C-alpha positions as CSV (number, residue, x, y, z in Angstrom):
1,M,96.4,51.2,95.8
2,H,94.1,52.1,92.9
3,V,90.4,52.9,93.3
4,L,88.2,53.1,90.3
5,G,91.1,53.0,88.0
6,R,93.2,55.9,89.7
7,P,95.7,56.1,92.6
8,A,94.0,56.6,96.0
9,D,95.8,59.9,96.6
10,A,95.1,61.3,93.1
11,S,92.9,64.4,92.8
12,G,90.5,65.3,90.0
13,P,87.5,63.5,88.3
14,V,86.9,59.8,89.1
15,D,86.9,57.3,86.2
16,L,83.7,55.3,86.6
17,T,84.3,53.0,83.6
18,P,85.3,49.9,85.6
19,L,82.0,50.1,87.5
20,F,80.2,49.3,84.2
21,F,82.2,46.3,83.2
22,V,80.2,43.9,85.3
23,P,76.7,45.1,84.4
24,T,77.7,45.4,80.8
25,G,78.9,41.9,80.8
26,L,75.7,40.7,82.4
27,V,73.7,42.5,79.7
28,I,75.7,41.0,76.9
29,A,75.5,37.5,78.4
30,W,71.7,37.9,78.9
31,G,71.4,39.0,75.2
32,L,73.4,36.0,74.0
33,L,71.3,33.6,76.0
34,R,67.9,35.4,75.4
35,Y,68.3,35.8,71.7
36,R,70.5,32.7,71.1
37,M,73.2,34.7,69.4
38,L,75.7,31.8,69.8
39,D,73.1,29.2,68.8
40,L,72.8,27.3,65.5
41,L,72.0,30.0,63.1
42,P,75.3,31.9,62.9
43,V,77.2,28.6,62.7
44,A,75.0,27.2,59.9
45,R,75.2,30.6,58.1
46,D,78.9,30.1,57.6
47,L,78.2,26.7,56.0
48,A,75.2,27.6,53.8
49,V,75.9,29.4,50.5
50,E,73.0,31.6,49.5
51,H,73.6,31.3,45.8
52,M,73.9,27.6,45.5
53,T,71.7,25.8,43.0
54,D,71.4,22.9,45.4
55,A,68.8,23.3,48.1
56,V,70.2,23.7,51.7
57,V,68.2,23.3,54.8
58,V,69.3,23.4,58.5
59,L,67.5,21.6,61.2
60,D,68.3,22.0,64.9
61,A,68.6,19.1,67.3
62,E,64.8,18.9,67.7
63,D,64.3,18.7,63.9
64,R,63.0,22.3,63.5
65,V,63.8,24.4,60.5
66,V,66.2,27.1,61.5
67,D,67.7,28.2,58.2
68,F,67.4,27.6,54.4
69,N,68.7,29.0,51.2
70,P,66.7,30.4,48.3
71,A,66.9,27.1,46.3
72,A,65.4,25.3,49.3
73,A,62.7,28.0,49.6
74,S,61.7,27.3,46.0
75,L,61.9,23.5,46.3
76,F,59.9,23.2,49.5
77,D,57.8,26.4,49.2
78,L,59.4,27.8,52.4
79,A,59.0,31.3,53.8
80,A,60.3,33.1,56.9
81,A,57.1,32.0,58.7
82,D,58.3,28.4,58.4
83,L,61.4,29.0,60.6
84,G,60.9,27.1,63.8
85,T,58.5,24.6,62.3
86,D,59.2,20.9,62.4
87,A,60.7,19.1,59.4
88,G,57.7,16.9,58.9
89,T,55.5,20.0,58.3
90,A,58.0,22.1,56.4
91,L,59.7,19.4,54.2
92,G,57.2,16.6,54.2
93,V,59.6,14.1,55.9
94,D,59.5,12.2,59.2
95,G,62.2,14.2,60.8
96,G,65.9,14.6,59.9
97,A,66.4,10.8,60.4
98,A,64.5,10.2,57.2
99,L,67.1,12.2,55.2
100,A,69.9,9.6,55.2
101,D,73.1,10.3,53.4
102,G,73.2,9.0,49.8
103,E,69.5,8.1,49.8
104,D,67.1,9.6,47.4
105,Y,64.5,12.2,48.4
106,V,61.5,12.2,46.0
107,R,59.5,15.3,45.6
108,E,56.1,14.8,44.1
109,A,55.4,17.6,41.6
110,D,52.0,19.0,40.6
111,E,50.2,17.1,38.0
112,E,51.0,18.2,34.5
113,D,48.5,19.5,32.0
114,D,48.8,16.3,30.0
115,G,47.9,14.2,33.0
116,S,51.4,12.9,33.6
117,D,52.8,13.0,37.2
118,E,56.4,14.3,37.2
119,R,58.7,13.5,40.1
120,R,61.9,15.2,41.1
121,Y,64.7,13.2,42.6
122,F,67.4,14.5,44.9
123,E,70.5,12.9,46.4
124,V,70.8,14.0,50.1
125,D,74.0,14.8,51.9
126,S,74.3,16.1,55.4
127,V,76.8,17.8,57.7
128,T,76.7,17.8,61.5
129,V,76.7,21.3,62.9
130,R,78.6,21.8,66.1
131,D,79.1,24.7,68.4
132,G,82.4,26.0,69.9
133,R,82.2,23.3,72.6
134,D,81.8,20.6,70.0
135,D,78.2,19.9,71.0
136,V,75.9,18.8,68.3
137,R,73.4,21.6,67.6
138,G,71.8,20.3,64.4
139,R,72.4,19.1,60.8
140,L,72.7,20.9,57.5
141,Y,71.1,19.0,54.6
142,L,72.0,19.5,50.9
143,F,69.6,18.3,48.2
144,H,71.2,17.7,44.8
145,D,68.7,17.4,41.9
146,V,69.4,14.2,40.0
147,S,66.0,14.0,38.3
148,D,67.4,13.9,34.8
149,R,69.8,11.1,35.6
150,R,67.2,9.1,37.4
151,N,64.8,9.5,34.5
152,R,67.4,8.4,32.0
153,E,68.2,5.4,34.2
154,R,64.5,4.5,34.4
155,W,64.1,4.9,30.6
156,L,67.2,2.7,30.0
157,R,66.0,0.2,32.6
158,T,62.6,-0.1,30.9
159,L,64.3,-0.4,27.5
160,T,66.6,-3.1,28.6
161,E,64.1,-5.1,30.6
162,N,61.8,-5.2,27.6
163,A,64.5,-6.0,25.1
164,S,64.6,-9.4,23.4
165,D,68.4,-9.5,24.0
166,V,70.3,-10.0,27.2
167,V,71.7,-6.7,28.5
168,A,74.3,-6.5,31.3
169,V,77.1,-4.3,32.6
170,L,80.4,-5.8,33.7
171,G,83.1,-4.3,35.9
172,N,86.8,-4.3,34.8
173,D,87.3,-7.6,36.7
174,G,84.6,-9.3,34.7
175,T,82.0,-9.4,37.5
176,I,78.4,-8.7,36.6
177,R,77.4,-5.3,38.0
178,Y,74.0,-5.1,36.4
179,G,71.7,-7.8,35.1
180,G,68.2,-6.8,34.2
181,Q,65.0,-8.6,33.7
182,S,66.1,-9.7,30.3
183,M,68.7,-11.9,31.9
184,E,65.9,-13.6,34.0
185,A,63.7,-14.0,30.9
186,R,66.4,-15.4,28.7
187,L,68.6,-17.3,31.1
188,G,66.4,-17.9,34.1
189,Y,68.6,-16.1,36.6
190,E,67.2,-13.7,39.2
191,P,69.1,-10.4,39.0
192,A,69.9,-10.5,42.7
193,D,71.5,-13.9,42.2
194,I,73.6,-12.9,39.2
195,V,75.1,-9.5,40.3
196,G,78.6,-9.9,41.6
197,R,79.4,-13.2,39.8
198,D,82.2,-13.7,37.4
199,V,80.6,-13.8,34.0
200,T,83.0,-16.5,32.8
201,T,81.4,-18.9,35.4
202,L,78.3,-18.9,33.2
203,L,80.2,-19.9,30.0
204,H,80.8,-23.2,28.5
205,P,84.2,-24.5,29.7
206,D,85.5,-24.7,26.2
207,D,84.7,-21.0,25.6
208,R,86.1,-19.5,28.8
209,D,89.8,-18.9,27.8
210,R,88.9,-17.5,24.5
211,V,86.3,-15.1,26.0
212,R,88.7,-14.0,28.7
213,E,91.4,-13.2,26.1
214,R,88.9,-11.0,24.2
215,F,87.7,-9.3,27.3
216,V,91.3,-8.4,28.4
217,G,92.0,-7.0,25.0
218,L,88.8,-4.9,25.2
219,L,90.0,-3.4,28.5
220,R,93.0,-2.0,26.8
221,D,90.9,-0.2,24.3
222,P,88.7,2.5,26.0
223,G,85.6,3.0,24.0
224,G,86.4,0.0,21.9
225,Q,84.0,-2.7,20.7
226,R,84.2,-6.4,20.2
227,N,81.9,-9.2,18.9
228,T,82.1,-12.7,20.2
229,E,80.1,-15.9,19.9
230,M,79.8,-18.0,23.1
231,R,77.8,-20.6,24.8
232,V,76.1,-19.5,28.0
233,R,74.7,-21.8,30.7
234,R,71.1,-21.2,31.7
235,A,69.8,-21.6,35.3
236,D,68.4,-25.1,34.4
237,G,71.9,-26.3,33.2
238,S,71.2,-26.1,29.5
239,Y,73.4,-24.0,27.1
240,R,72.3,-21.3,24.7
241,T,74.5,-19.8,22.0
242,F,74.8,-16.0,21.9
243,D,76.2,-13.5,19.6
244,V,77.7,-11.1,22.1
245,Y,78.4,-7.4,21.4
246,W,80.8,-5.7,24.0
247,R,81.6,-2.0,24.4
248,N,84.2,-0.6,26.9
249,L,82.5,2.3,28.6
250,L,84.6,2.1,31.8
251,D,85.7,5.8,31.3
252,D,82.2,7.0,30.9
253,P,81.1,8.3,34.3
254,A,77.5,7.5,33.5
255,V,78.3,3.8,33.0
256,E,81.8,3.0,34.3
257,G,81.5,-0.5,33.0
258,V,81.6,-2.8,29.9
259,V,78.2,-2.9,28.3
260,V,77.1,-6.3,27.0
261,N,74.3,-7.0,24.5
262,A,73.9,-10.7,23.8
263,H,71.6,-11.9,21.1
264,D,70.4,-15.5,21.3
265,V,71.3,-17.3,18.1
266,T,70.7,-20.9,19.3
267,E,67.9,-21.6,16.8
268,R,69.9,-20.0,14.0
269,K,72.9,-22.1,14.7
270,A,70.7,-25.2,14.9
271,R,69.3,-24.4,11.4
272,E,72.7,-23.9,10.1
273,R,73.9,-27.3,11.4
274,R,70.8,-29.0,9.9
275,L,71.4,-27.3,6.5
276,K,75.0,-28.4,6.6
277,R,74.0,-32.0,7.4
278,Q,71.5,-31.9,4.5
279,N,74.0,-30.6,2.1
280,E,76.4,-33.3,3.2
281,Q,73.7,-35.9,2.7
282,L,72.9,-34.5,-0.8
283,D,76.5,-34.6,-1.8
284,A,76.8,-38.2,-0.6
285,F,73.6,-39.1,-2.5
286,A,74.8,-37.4,-5.6
287,S,78.1,-39.3,-5.3
288,V,76.3,-42.6,-5.1
289,V,74.0,-41.8,-7.9
290,S,76.8,-40.7,-10.0
291,H,78.7,-43.9,-9.4
292,D,75.7,-46.0,-10.1
293,L,75.0,-44.3,-13.4
294,R,78.7,-44.2,-14.4
295,N,79.0,-48.1,-14.6
296,P,76.1,-48.7,-17.1
297,L,77.2,-45.8,-19.2
298,N,80.7,-47.1,-19.3
299,V,79.4,-50.5,-20.5
300,A,77.2,-48.9,-23.1
301,S,80.1,-46.8,-24.3
302,G,82.1,-50.0,-24.7
303,F,79.5,-51.8,-26.8
304,L,79.3,-48.7,-29.1
305,D,83.0,-48.8,-29.6
306,L,82.8,-52.4,-30.5
307,A,79.9,-51.9,-32.9
308,R,81.9,-49.2,-34.7
309,E,85.0,-51.3,-35.0
310,T,83.3,-54.6,-36.1
311,G,80.1,-53.4,-37.7
312,D,78.3,-56.1,-35.8
313,P,74.7,-54.9,-35.2
314,D,74.3,-57.2,-32.2
315,H,76.4,-54.7,-30.2
316,F,73.8,-52.0,-30.8
317,D,71.1,-54.4,-29.5
318,R,73.1,-54.9,-26.3
319,V,73.4,-51.1,-25.8
320,A,69.6,-50.8,-26.2
């Protein structure tokens, strides 16, 4: 039998170490619970990278800020005193539920000296933080700044929506992925009604096969361009003629589609047809006039020939 780590019959000093195992364990357990050493912060620290350019914020299950990296401190003006505050106060959002994956977070910036109001746009991604027992302890949110991209998109959208031409983006299957306000203004289609439709369903039946062939050829030519004339049906059922410029930007990550710029040439084509008809009418009139003039001239020429041959002056009178 061993008592305090030594045989019962052994002599010498007694090893009291085992006596401290229980109180030491109790103290450690108390410290872990009292100071939450196994709580969210150490787990989140493993996920957060201090030197990331993207802002990282960790909220606990009660939507309190428990950690953030320097980029987040700069973005949200956070300091150590903000630890433990709710997300609404610290981040200006209505709890973590307002930060849905893939959604934009818009940060209002201070008014610029020129009076303009700049905004910063962020795409939000989140990761669920769990402890060793797989219990959810909170969420880690990552804010990726996409302000430049959003501003370019807004500029391009404004440009296309105010353009006189129809501007659209097609997928590689020919479906309309983007149709701006110019499509509504020129063709009468609401953008929401046109997106997802096969573009050839809007074409005149006699033009569809030719346009499909051109489109398939363009798909084989990344970065390539094509120019095609086609008739497009408006929402009211009438047709307009367009001179269409296509460009294959499927490999461009900023576009990933075929960009279409269609210029309405209906009036020009109508003028060309009218001019053609007028020219045909003038040619026909000239032919008739030429025929009508040719007969009297032929008769006069005959009398002149007789006058020369016979010397009879009466033939000159007949010419006159």
